[in-house]
C-alpha positions as CSV (number, residue, x, y, z in Angstrom):
1,M,-6.1,-2.6,22.5
2,D,-2.9,-0.7,22.0
3,A,-2.6,3.1,21.8
4,I,0.2,5.5,21.0
5,R,1.0,8.5,23.2
6,I,2.9,11.5,21.8
7,Q,4.3,14.6,23.4
8,G,4.3,16.9,20.4
9,G,6.0,20.1,19.3
10,V,9.5,18.6,18.6
11,P,11.1,19.3,15.2
12,L,12.3,15.9,14.0
13,A,15.9,15.4,12.8
14,G,17.7,12.2,11.8
15,D,17.6,9.3,9.3
16,I,14.8,6.8,8.6
17,T,15.2,3.7,6.5
18,I,12.2,3.0,4.3
19,G,11.1,-0.6,4.1
20,G,9.6,-2.7,1.4
21,A,6.2,-1.7,0.0
22,K,3.3,-3.6,1.6
23,N,1.2,-3.0,-1.5
24,A,3.9,-4.6,-3.7
25,A,4.7,-7.4,-1.3
26,L,1.1,-8.7,-1.1
27,P,0.6,-9.5,-4.8
28,L,4.1,-10.8,-5.0
29,M,3.3,-13.3,-2.3
30,A,0.1,-14.3,-4.1
31,A,2.2,-14.9,-7.3
32,C,3.8,-17.9,-5.7
33,L,0.6,-19.8,-6.3
34,L,1.3,-19.8,-10.1
35,S,4.3,-22.2,-9.9
36,D,5.5,-25.3,-8.2
37,Q,8.9,-23.8,-8.0
38,P,10.0,-21.5,-5.0
39,L,9.7,-17.8,-5.1
40,T,12.1,-15.8,-2.9
41,L,11.3,-12.2,-2.0
42,V,13.8,-9.9,-0.4
43,N,13.2,-6.6,1.3
44,M,9.9,-7.8,2.8
45,P,8.3,-5.6,5.4
46,E,7.2,-7.1,8.8
47,L,3.6,-6.1,9.0
48,A,0.2,-7.4,10.1
49,D,-1.0,-7.6,6.5
50,I,2.0,-9.7,5.5
51,A,1.3,-12.1,8.3
52,T,-2.3,-12.3,7.3
53,M,-1.4,-13.1,3.7
54,G,1.1,-15.7,4.9
55,N,-1.6,-17.4,6.9
56,L,-3.9,-17.5,3.9
57,L,-1.3,-18.9,1.6
58,R,-0.3,-21.6,4.2
59,Q,-3.9,-22.9,4.2
60,H,-3.6,-23.2,0.4
61,G,-0.6,-25.5,1.0
62,V,2.2,-23.0,0.6
63,T,5.3,-23.4,2.8
64,I,7.0,-20.2,3.9
65,G,10.6,-19.8,5.1
66,Q,11.9,-16.5,6.5
67,A,15.2,-14.9,7.4
68,A,15.5,-11.5,8.9
69,F,18.1,-8.8,8.1
70,G,17.3,-6.2,10.7
71,A,16.4,-2.6,9.8
72,G,19.1,-0.8,8.1
73,R,21.2,-3.9,7.5
74,A,21.7,-5.1,3.9
75,S,20.8,-8.5,2.7
76,P,24.2,-10.0,1.7
77,D,23.1,-10.8,-1.8
78,A,20.2,-8.5,-2.6
79,G,21.3,-5.1,-1.4
80,A,18.0,-4.6,0.4
81,T,16.9,-4.3,4.0
82,G,14.2,-6.2,5.7
83,R,13.3,-9.9,5.7
84,T,13.9,-12.5,3.0
85,M,10.9,-14.8,2.5
86,T,10.8,-18.0,0.4
87,L,7.4,-19.3,-0.7
88,S,7.0,-22.8,-2.1
89,A,3.6,-23.8,-3.6
90,D,4.7,-27.2,-5.0
91,T,1.4,-28.7,-4.0
92,I,-1.9,-26.7,-3.7
93,T,-4.0,-28.4,-1.0
94,S,-7.0,-26.2,-1.1
95,V,-8.6,-23.8,-3.7
96,T,-10.8,-22.2,-1.0
97,A,-9.9,-18.9,0.7
98,P,-12.1,-18.9,3.7
99,Y,-14.0,-15.9,5.2
100,D,-12.3,-15.9,8.5
101,L,-8.9,-15.1,6.8
102,V,-10.1,-13.0,3.8
103,R,-12.3,-10.7,5.9
104,R,-9.2,-9.3,7.6
105,M,-7.6,-7.8,4.5
106,R,-8.9,-6.9,1.1
107,A,-5.7,-7.9,-0.7
108,S,-6.6,-11.5,0.0
109,V,-8.8,-11.5,-3.1
110,L,-5.5,-11.5,-5.1
111,V,-5.3,-15.3,-4.7
112,L,-8.3,-15.6,-7.0
113,G,-6.4,-15.1,-10.3
114,P,-3.4,-17.4,-9.7
115,L,-5.5,-20.2,-8.2
116,L,-7.9,-20.1,-11.1
117,A,-5.1,-20.0,-13.6
118,R,-3.1,-22.9,-12.1
119,M,-5.9,-25.1,-10.7
120,G,-8.8,-24.3,-12.9
121,E,-10.9,-23.4,-9.9
122,A,-11.0,-20.9,-7.0
123,K,-13.4,-20.3,-4.2
124,V,-12.6,-17.0,-2.5
125,S,-14.6,-15.2,0.1
126,L,-15.6,-11.6,-0.7
127,P,-12.9,-9.5,0.9
128,G,-12.7,-7.2,3.9
129,G,-10.1,-4.5,4.9
130,C,-10.3,-0.8,5.8
131,A,-13.8,0.6,5.7
132,I,-12.9,3.4,3.2
133,G,-15.5,2.7,0.5
134,T,-17.2,-0.2,-1.3
135,R,-14.3,-1.0,-3.6
136,P,-16.3,-3.7,-5.5
137,V,-14.5,-6.6,-7.1
138,D,-16.9,-6.7,-10.1
139,L,-14.1,-5.4,-12.4
140,H,-11.9,-8.3,-11.4
141,L,-14.7,-10.8,-12.1
142,K,-15.7,-9.3,-15.5
143,A,-12.1,-9.4,-16.6
144,L,-11.7,-13.0,-15.6
145,E,-14.9,-13.9,-17.4
146,A,-13.4,-12.3,-20.6
147,L,-10.6,-15.0,-20.3
148,G,-13.2,-17.7,-20.2
149,A,-13.9,-18.2,-16.5
150,K,-17.3,-19.1,-15.2
151,I,-18.1,-17.1,-12.1
152,E,-20.8,-17.5,-9.5
153,V,-21.1,-15.3,-6.4
154,K,-23.1,-17.1,-3.8
155,E,-23.3,-17.1,0.0
156,G,-20.5,-14.6,0.3
157,Y,-18.0,-16.5,-1.9
158,I,-16.7,-16.0,-5.4
159,H,-16.7,-19.4,-7.1
160,A,-14.7,-19.3,-10.3
161,T,-14.0,-22.2,-12.7
162,A,-12.1,-22.7,-15.9
163,A,-12.3,-26.4,-16.7
164,G,-10.6,-26.1,-20.1
165,G,-8.1,-23.5,-18.9
166,L,-8.2,-19.8,-19.4
167,K,-7.8,-18.3,-22.9
168,G,-6.1,-15.0,-23.9
169,A,-8.4,-12.1,-24.8
170,K,-8.5,-8.3,-25.1
171,V,-9.7,-6.8,-21.9
172,T,-10.4,-3.1,-21.3
173,F,-11.1,-1.9,-17.8
174,P,-13.8,0.7,-17.7
175,K,-11.9,2.4,-14.9
176,V,-8.4,2.0,-13.5
177,T,-8.2,-0.7,-10.8
178,V,-5.0,-1.7,-9.2
179,G,-6.3,-5.0,-7.7
180,G,-8.1,-5.9,-10.9
181,T,-5.0,-5.3,-12.9
182,E,-3.0,-7.5,-10.6
183,N,-5.5,-10.3,-10.6
184,L,-5.9,-10.4,-14.3
185,L,-2.1,-10.1,-14.9
186,M,-1.5,-13.2,-12.8
187,A,-4.4,-15.1,-14.3
188,A,-3.3,-14.4,-17.9
189,I,0.2,-15.7,-17.3
190,L,-0.9,-19.3,-17.7
191,A,-3.7,-18.7,-20.2
192,S,-3.3,-20.0,-23.7
193,G,-2.6,-17.3,-26.3
194,E,-2.2,-13.6,-25.9
195,T,-4.0,-11.2,-23.5
196,I,-4.0,-7.5,-24.1
197,L,-5.0,-5.5,-21.0
198,E,-6.0,-1.9,-21.7
199,N,-6.5,0.9,-19.2
200,A,-4.2,-1.1,-16.8
201,A,-3.1,0.5,-13.6
202,R,0.4,2.0,-13.8
203,E,1.4,2.1,-10.1
204,P,5.0,1.1,-9.3
205,E,3.6,-1.9,-7.5
206,I,2.1,-3.2,-10.7
207,G,5.6,-2.9,-12.4
208,N,7.1,-4.8,-9.5
209,L,4.7,-7.6,-10.0
210,A,5.1,-7.7,-13.7
211,E,8.9,-7.8,-13.4
212,C,8.6,-10.6,-10.8
213,L,6.4,-12.6,-13.2
214,N,8.9,-12.1,-16.0
215,A,11.7,-13.3,-13.7
216,M,9.6,-16.4,-13.2
217,G,9.4,-17.0,-16.9
218,A,6.3,-15.0,-18.0
219,D,6.2,-12.9,-21.2
220,I,4.8,-9.5,-20.3
221,T,5.5,-6.3,-22.3
222,G,4.3,-2.7,-21.9
223,I,5.3,-2.6,-18.2
224,G,4.8,0.9,-16.8
225,S,2.2,1.8,-19.5
226,G,-1.6,1.6,-19.6
227,T,-1.5,-1.3,-22.0
228,L,0.0,-4.6,-20.9
229,T,0.5,-7.5,-23.3
230,I,0.8,-11.0,-21.8
231,R,1.7,-14.0,-23.9
232,G,0.7,-17.1,-22.0
233,V,3.2,-19.7,-20.9
234,K,2.7,-23.3,-19.7
235,T,5.0,-23.3,-16.6
236,L,7.0,-20.9,-14.5
237,R,10.4,-21.3,-12.8
238,A,12.0,-20.3,-9.5
239,A,12.9,-16.7,-9.1
240,R,14.4,-14.2,-6.6
241,V,12.9,-10.7,-6.6
242,A,13.3,-7.6,-4.5
243,V,10.2,-5.7,-3.2
244,I,10.3,-2.0,-4.2
245,P,10.6,0.7,-1.4
246,D,7.3,1.7,0.1
247,R,6.2,5.0,-1.4
248,I,3.5,5.6,1.1
249,E,5.9,5.1,4.0
250,T,8.3,7.4,2.2
251,G,5.6,10.1,1.9
252,T,4.4,9.7,5.4
253,Y,7.9,10.3,6.9
254,A,8.5,13.1,4.5
255,I,5.4,14.8,5.9
256,A,6.6,14.0,9.4
257,A,9.7,16.2,8.7
258,A,7.6,19.0,7.2
259,I,4.8,19.0,9.7
260,T,7.3,19.3,12.6
261,R,9.4,21.8,10.7
262,G,12.3,19.4,11.0
263,R,14.8,17.6,8.7
264,I,14.8,13.9,7.9
265,K,16.9,11.9,5.5
266,L,14.9,9.0,4.0
267,L,17.2,6.1,3.1
268,G,16.6,3.2,0.7
269,T,13.8,4.9,-1.4
270,N,13.4,6.6,-4.7
271,Y,12.2,10.2,-5.5
272,E,10.4,8.9,-8.7
273,L,8.0,6.8,-6.7
274,L,6.3,9.8,-5.2
275,D,7.0,12.6,-7.7
276,S,3.4,14.1,-7.4
277,V,3.6,14.4,-3.6
278,F,7.0,15.9,-3.6
279,A,5.9,18.4,-6.2
280,A,3.0,19.5,-4.0
281,M,5.3,19.7,-1.0
282,R,7.8,21.9,-2.8
283,Q,4.9,24.1,-3.8
284,A,3.9,24.4,-0.1
285,G,7.4,25.5,0.8
286,V,9.1,22.3,1.8
287,T,12.7,21.7,0.8
288,I,13.4,18.3,-0.9
289,E,16.8,17.2,-2.0
290,S,17.4,13.9,-3.9
291,Q,20.8,12.4,-3.0
292,D,22.6,9.2,-4.1
293,D,21.6,7.3,-0.9
294,G,18.2,8.9,-0.2
295,I,16.0,12.0,0.0
296,V,16.4,14.8,2.4
297,V,13.2,16.6,3.5
298,S,13.2,19.8,5.5
299,A,10.9,22.7,6.4
300,E,12.6,25.7,7.9
301,K,10.0,28.3,7.0
302,E,6.3,28.7,7.1
303,L,4.3,26.6,4.7
304,V,1.3,27.7,2.5
305,G,-1.8,25.8,1.5
306,V,-1.8,23.8,-1.7
307,D,-4.7,22.2,-3.4
308,V,-4.5,18.5,-4.4
309,A,-6.8,15.9,-6.0
310,T,-6.2,12.2,-5.7
311,E,-5.7,10.3,-9.0
312,P,-4.4,7.0,-10.2
313,F,-0.6,6.9,-10.6
314,P,1.3,9.0,-11.5
315,G,-1.2,11.4,-9.9
316,F,-1.4,12.2,-6.2
317,P,-2.1,8.9,-4.4
318,T,-5.2,8.4,-2.4
319,D,-3.1,6.7,0.3
320,M,-1.4,10.1,1.0
321,Q,-4.6,12.2,1.2
322,A,-5.1,12.0,5.0
323,Q,-1.4,12.8,5.7
324,W,-1.6,15.8,3.3
325,M,-4.6,17.1,5.2
326,A,-2.7,17.0,8.5
327,L,0.1,18.9,6.9
328,M,-2.2,21.5,5.4
329,A,-3.8,22.1,8.8
330,T,-0.4,23.5,9.9
331,A,0.1,25.6,6.8
332,N,-1.0,29.2,6.2
333,G,-4.0,29.8,4.0
334,A,-6.6,27.5,2.6
335,A,-6.2,24.2,0.7
336,M,-8.8,22.1,-1.1
337,I,-8.4,18.4,-1.1
338,T,-10.5,16.4,-3.5
339,E,-10.9,12.6,-3.2
340,T,-11.7,10.9,-6.5
341,I,-10.8,7.3,-5.8
342,F,-12.8,6.3,-2.7
343,E,-16.1,7.7,-1.6
344,N,-15.7,7.3,2.1
345,R,-12.2,8.5,2.8
346,F,-12.7,11.6,5.0
347,M,-13.5,9.7,8.2
348,H,-10.3,11.2,9.8
349,V,-11.7,14.7,9.5
350,P,-13.7,14.7,12.8
351,E,-10.6,13.4,14.6
352,L,-8.3,16.0,13.1
353,T,-10.7,18.7,14.2
354,R,-10.1,17.6,17.8
355,F,-6.6,18.9,17.4
356,G,-8.1,22.3,16.4
357,A,-7.8,21.7,12.6
358,D,-10.3,23.8,10.6
359,V,-11.7,21.3,8.0
360,N,-15.0,21.4,6.2
361,V,-16.2,18.6,3.9
362,H,-18.3,19.4,0.9
363,G,-19.1,16.2,-1.0
364,A,-15.9,14.8,-2.4
365,S,-13.8,17.8,-1.4
366,A,-12.5,19.1,1.9
367,I,-11.4,22.7,2.6
368,V,-8.6,23.0,5.1
369,R,-7.9,26.4,6.5
370,G,-4.4,26.2,7.9
371,R,-3.6,27.6,11.3
372,G,0.1,28.1,10.9
373,G,1.1,25.1,13.1
374,K,-1.3,25.9,16.0
375,L,-2.6,22.5,16.8
376,S,-3.2,21.2,20.3
377,G,-2.8,17.6,21.4
378,A,-6.0,15.5,22.0
379,P,-7.3,12.0,22.5
380,V,-8.3,10.6,19.1
381,M,-9.3,7.4,17.5
382,A,-8.0,5.9,14.2
383,T,-10.6,4.7,11.7
384,D,-8.4,3.1,9.0
385,L,-4.7,2.6,8.1
386,R,-3.8,6.0,6.5
387,A,-6.1,7.9,8.8
388,S,-4.0,6.4,11.7
389,S,-0.8,8.0,10.2
390,S,-2.5,11.3,9.8
391,L,-3.4,11.4,13.5
392,I,0.2,10.4,14.4
393,L,1.5,13.3,12.2
394,A,-0.9,15.8,13.7
395,G,0.2,14.6,17.2
396,L,3.8,15.2,16.3
397,A,3.1,18.8,15.3
398,A,0.6,19.6,18.1
399,S,1.5,21.1,21.5
400,G,0.8,18.9,24.5
401,E,-0.1,15.3,24.7
402,T,-1.9,13.2,22.0
403,L,-3.3,9.7,22.6
404,V,-4.1,7.8,19.4
405,N,-6.4,4.8,20.1
406,R,-7.1,1.7,17.9
407,V,-3.6,1.7,16.4
408,Y,-4.0,-1.9,15.2
409,H,-4.9,-0.2,11.8
410,L,-1.4,1.4,11.9
411,D,0.3,-2.0,12.3
412,R,-1.1,-3.2,9.0
413,G,1.1,-0.8,7.0
414,Y,3.9,0.8,9.1
415,E,6.7,-1.3,10.5
416,R,8.2,-0.1,13.9
417,L,6.8,3.4,13.4
418,E,7.5,4.5,17.0
419,E,11.1,3.3,16.8
420,K,11.7,5.1,13.5
421,L,10.2,8.4,14.7
422,G,11.7,8.1,18.2
423,A,15.2,7.8,16.6
424,C,14.5,11.3,15.1
425,G,13.7,12.8,18.4
426,A,9.9,12.2,18.6
427,R,8.6,11.8,22.1
428,I,6.4,8.8,21.2
429,E,5.5,5.5,23.0
430,R,3.2,2.6,22.6
431,I,0.9,1.8,25.5
432,S,-0.1,-1.8,25.4
433,G,-3.8,-2.7,26.2
434,A,-4.8,0.9,26.5
């Protein structure tokens, strides 16, 4: 199992190109199941989760073609970096998403809506992924039932049928759910009549999916708001769509600049994607400058503790909570971090304390008493994807050597992390089979 070794204490300086968003790319890939015409996605990241989704779609009968445009090089006709992927689902050969594939990644459940809409049936294993909470799919299922689906959960599988096709309806989510919004959005595209989805998630990744579906011939209005109106269509056409920049990668490297008291220019990303995080960073004393070609993040003075609470977009994202905790451990003064999205997302705390971080958890909140940058390297173990990045960040700031074990989590969401950080001066290397 691979590990990452870091010799910390180096202020980072340089440019980092932000790739396409994993959390946008995965539902976009699933959307190909809605049509027998090809869907071409540009600015695709090269990540373990993308490969897992690709393998799942192939067993449904999807053919996938890829062309790479290396990091920092623009696709000639899309103005984006990363890979171009063309997915063709002209024939669906199976409506079953098996356990051995779905267990590896929670986003696999996103094939449920499109398969049900197009084929009238879907059998999808209950999903896996990072162990950061229960994240039940009951909201997905109740929403699909509102469209007329009959659903049975048995022997670890969701079996959904809609023999007469799905029918538009008014659906109100009792709580905001990103995956539920994505699944219902795709299912409603081919439903007869109009669907109104209230309390929909507003994340940029939802907007990317809705714009993609419209490019394929869907009729969706209210994009970017909490109410989406979907007027069903009978068929969809071929489309070419760019994946939005990864806002969590953007935030992680922004914190890398701040936590090392360095200066990094983030290329190919947008300030608006992460306004809540940048606002908190500015309050802590970080300098952030939005430019035409990117965002410059620097920290040339001591930072102060800032309280945050995770919320659905446009609030502070739960996927940035662990990284924020690492940054606050190097600030002066106390910071309270409250997690409102997932009930089990402080598993990185014991590992951060191995660096010397002073963190105490009280229920859904953690109190971080910053030590002004006085962290020491240590051997640590990653527990989930975003926890992995928080340990990398702490290692970059700490004096001495850090060894981060079980980094397979990291490879699910960060493309060529060692290469990108190394280009900014980080003393970082991957150790294979550690």
